[in-house]
N, C-alpha and C positions, 0 to 999 in steps of 0.2 A: 286664599281668597276663594270663596265658594258661591255657587248659585243656590238660593234657598227659596221656598215657597211660602206665601202668606196664607190668605184665606183659602186659596185653591190654586190649581196649576197655572191658571192664567195670571195669577199674582206673583210674578217672578221678581225676586229681590236679590241683593248682593250682601254677603257677609264677608268682611275682610278683617284680618288681624295683621295686615302688612303695615309696619310702622310708618313707612313713607306715605302710603295711601291715607292713613288716618290723619297724619299731620297735614297733608294737602287739603283734605276735606274740612277739617276743623279751622284751618286758617282762611277759609273762603266762605264766610257766613252768608254772603249774598247769593252765592251760587248753590250752596248746600244748606237748606234751612230745615228746621224741625217740621215734621208732617203736621197738618192741621189737627189730626186726631190726637197726637201727643200733646200739642199745645192746648187743645180743648180739655183734655184730662187734667193737665197741670193747672189750668185756669180754674177748673171746678173746685180745686183744693185751695190754691193760694192766690187766685186772681191772675190778671194779665200784667206781668212785670218782667223783670230780667230773665227769669227762667222760661218764660213762654212767649215773650214778645219777639218780633222779628222786624227787619227793615229799619226805617227811620226812627220808630219809637224805641227800638232796642239800642240803636247807636246813641240816641240822646240820653237814655238811662245809663248806658255803659260809661259815657263820658263823665257824667256826674258821679257815678260809682267809683271810677278811677280816682277822681279828685278826693272823694270822701275817704277812700281806703288807701290813699297815698301814704308813703312811709312817714312823712312829717306829721300828717294828721293822726295816724295810728299811734305814733309815739306820745302824742298828747293824751291818749287814753290809757297809757300804761298804768298810771295810778289806780284807775278803776279796775283793770284786770287783776292787778296784784291784790288789791283790797278784797275783791270778791273771792279770789282763790284762797286768800288767807282765812276768810270766813268759813269756807268749806273745810279747810284743813283743821280749823278749830273744832268744827262739828265732828269730824272723824276722830280726832284725838280724844275729845270728850266722850265719845261712844265707847272707847276702850277702858276708860277709868272705871274701876270697880268691877270690870269683867274678869272672869276666871282666867288667870295667867296672862292677863292683859290682852286677850284675844276676843274678837267679836266678828260678826258677819255684817257686812255693809252692802247695801243695794247700790252698787257703784253706778250702774247705768242711769238710775233715777236721779241720783245726786248730781251727776255730771250734766244731765240734761237741764236740771234746774240752774246750775251754775252757768251753763252756756246761754240760757234764756236771759238770765240776769245781765250778763256782760253785753250781749247783742242788743238788749233793750236800751241800756244806757249809752252804748257806743253808737248804735244805729238810730235811736229815737230820742235820746236825751232824757229818759225816764227811768226811775229806780223801781223795779218791780219787787225787789227783795225776796225772790223765790227761795233762796237758800235758807232764810230765816222763817219764812211763812209758807208752809206746805199747802195751805188752803187758798193761796193766791188764785183769783178767778181766771186770769189769763193762762197760768200754768195748767190748771185743771182743764181748761178748754182745749188746749193743745194735746194734753194727754188723752182726752176723749177723742179728738180728731184723728190722731195717729193710731189709736187703738182700734177704731172702727175700720180703718184701711187694712188692718191685718186679719180681719174676720172674713170668713168665707161668704161670698155674695152670690146672688143669682147672676150667672154670666151673661145671659141674654139681656136682662134689664139693665145691667151695668154697661154692657156694650152699647145699648140703645141710648142710654143717658150720656155716654161719652161722645158718641157720634152726633147727637142732637142735644146740646146743652140746654136749650130752651124747654125741653121736656122734663128736665130733672125735677122741678117743683111738683110734677104730677106723677112721678114714679115713686111708689110707696116702699122703697127699700130702706133698710136701716142706715146704709152708707150715705145716700143722698139726703135723707132727713137729718142725720147728725151733722153732715158737712154744712148744710144750710143754717142750722141752729148755731153751730160753732163760728161760722163766718160772720153771722149777725152780731155775735158777742164781740168778736175781734174788731169789726168795723165800727161798732158803737164806741168802743174804747179808742180806736184810731181817729174817729171824727172829732171827739173831744180834744184829743192831743193836737190835731192839726189846727183846730180853731184857737187853741191856746197859743200855739207857736206863731200863728198869724198875728195875733194881738201883740205878742212880744216884738215881732219883726216890724210892725207898724209904729211902735214907739221908739225904735232905735234905728238910726241910719246904718250903723255898723253893728250887727249882731255878733256877739262873741262866741255864740254856740257853733260848734263845728260838727255836730252829729249829722248822720246821713240824711235824715228827714229834713232838717233845717236847710241843708245845702240844696235839696230838691226844691223846697219852697222858695228859697231865694232865687234860684235859677229860673223857676217857673214864672215868677213875677218880674223878671228883669225886663226893662223897656225894649231891649233888642229882640226879645222873643215875640213873634207875631201871635196875635190872639188865637188864631186857629191851630197853632202848634203847641199851645200850653196844655198841660195835663189837667184833666178833670178831677173832681174830688174822688170819683170812683177809682181812677188810676192811682191817685195818691194813697188811697186806702189799700189797694192791691200791693203797693210797695211796703206799707206797714206790715201786712200779712206775710209777705215774702221774707222780710227781714226777720220777723219773729219765728216763723216756722222753718224756712230753709236755712237761715243763718245759724239757728241754735241746734237744729237736728243734725246737720252734717258735721259740725264741730264735736258735738256730743258723741256721735258714732265713732269718729276718728280717735278720740281720747279713750273711749270705752274699749275699743278693739286693742289699742296699744297696751292698756292695763291688762287685758286678757292675755295677750302674748307674753307679757312680762311674768304673769302668774304661771304660765306653762314653762317658762325658762328661768328658773331662779338664778342660774349663773349669769344670765344677761342682766337680771334685776340687780344683782350684787355689784357687777361691774359698773352699771349705770349709776348706782347709788354712790359708789366711790368717786366717780367723776363729778357728780352733782355736789358732793361734800367739799370739793375744792373751791366752790364759789361761796363768797361771803354773803350770808343771807340775814334778813331781819325778822324778828318775831312779829306777829300780827299786831301786837300792842305798841310797837315802836312807830314813831312818826318820822317818816322819811321825806326828804325833799325830792323835787322832780329830778334833779341831777343824780341823786343817789339811786333812784329807781331806774333811770335810763342806763346808768353804769351797770346795775344789776342785770337788766335785760340784755345788754350787750355781752356781758360775761356768760349768761346762759345761752344766748344765741350762738356763741362761738364754740360751744362744746361739741366736738366732732362725733363722739359716740352717741350722744343724745340725738343729734341730727340723723345719724345712721339708723337708730332704732325707730324713730318716727317715720322716716322714709320707707323702711322695710315694712312697717305696719300698714302704711298707706298702699304699698305695693300689693300686699296680700288681701287687704280689706279696704278698697277704695270706697269713698262715700257715694260716688256715682259709679254704678256697676257697668252700665252700658248706655248707649244713646243711639238714636236713629236720625238719619238725615235723608232728605229727598232732593234729588237733582232738579234745579229750576231750569236748566238748559242742558243740551247735549254737551258732553265733555269727555276728556281723556285724562284719567287719573294715573300718575306715574307709580310704578311698583318697585320695591327694593329687590324682589325676587321675581323671576320670569314665571308666567302662568301658562299651563298647557290647556288648550281649548279641546272641546270634544272631537274636533276633526284632526287633532294632532298638531295644530299650529302652536307656535310658542310666541307669546305676546309679552312685551315689557310695559304695556299700558293697559288700563282697564277702561274700556269704552262704555259709557253709560248714556241712557236716553233720558230726556226730560220726563220727570214724573216718577222715575225709578227710585225705590227705597234702598238705602244702604245702612245695614246694621253694623255698629261699631262696638264689639264686645270688649270694653276696656279691661275688665277684670280678667278675661281670658288671655289678653295680651300680656298682662302682668305676671301670669304663671306659665307662659309659653316656654317650653324647655329649649326650643331652638334659639331663643333670645337669652334666657337666664341660666341655662344649664340643666343638668339632670336633677338637681335639687331645687328646682324652681318652685315646687309646692311647699317647701319647707321654709321656716323662719330663719333667714340667714343673719347671724349675729356676729360673726368674726370679720 
């Protein structure tokens, strides 16, 4: 646990890799919230939703999200996940046919991103984008452009100004802000048409059978028990659409891509994992399977111990969220798993923070901390 500086020496912050302190902070979302600067930056990309909202708005969205992504509801989407994955498998297999010695080069990250976008669109929004089959899909191209501009070098002063004062973004002529505005407009136009269509369906049916994330939000939002002043506006609903499509697809795609990368570096792990996967009875993409068969297949795959270990090890080395920041809303004492020596020599078992103090949580650094994981913490552990 260290003291670090932000913009200047007067901007004193805390950086901690203490597991007990991190757990304490993340479990108290009302006491430790995201700084407004972080929320403003996230909101400029995907709007104000689960990733950037705080307080009552976040609790309301989280409650509906827990319902939408509950185990029973997720199991109802298994056929979609297997169907989309089978389509991608067919694409990859077809690319090897006619190739020399049956080998070819596959742009894995791009294909996995399209697959993730397909799945989250149908599970989260109830719409089939068909990105795996159609590489010219407008929504897919929009997000590729959006994420691409974020990786480009920008003017740091203008970018910082736009993040700190979001209302100035339309007047800042940088490539990033101009592209983000254009891409968000495309996504929100798509989202508004989708929301209007779902509202018409909900108006015609007392009990709507659709269980996708967006439908659950719309049903909860128009429930008689929800006061009018607590209902989400169309803009907030559009932010949810954007969050689902961008955050939901990109984090999953990154996790899968990194896992495939580590397997490519460790062929012995790849071979052992393949042997374990071959013990599960599978179905070809052309076979029509019932819901019970698909559920049984999922449970068989979900129970494979080596697959579980490989995925967790990949997420340890390459987490989708590398770090996060929280700001203390009140004075507090944070418990520590290891004592901390202060500048005057005192030994403290708690970290005292003041209201308004920033706390950096370097999650990726914790995942490769040798005091926790051993001397080989930086290596892919596969045994």
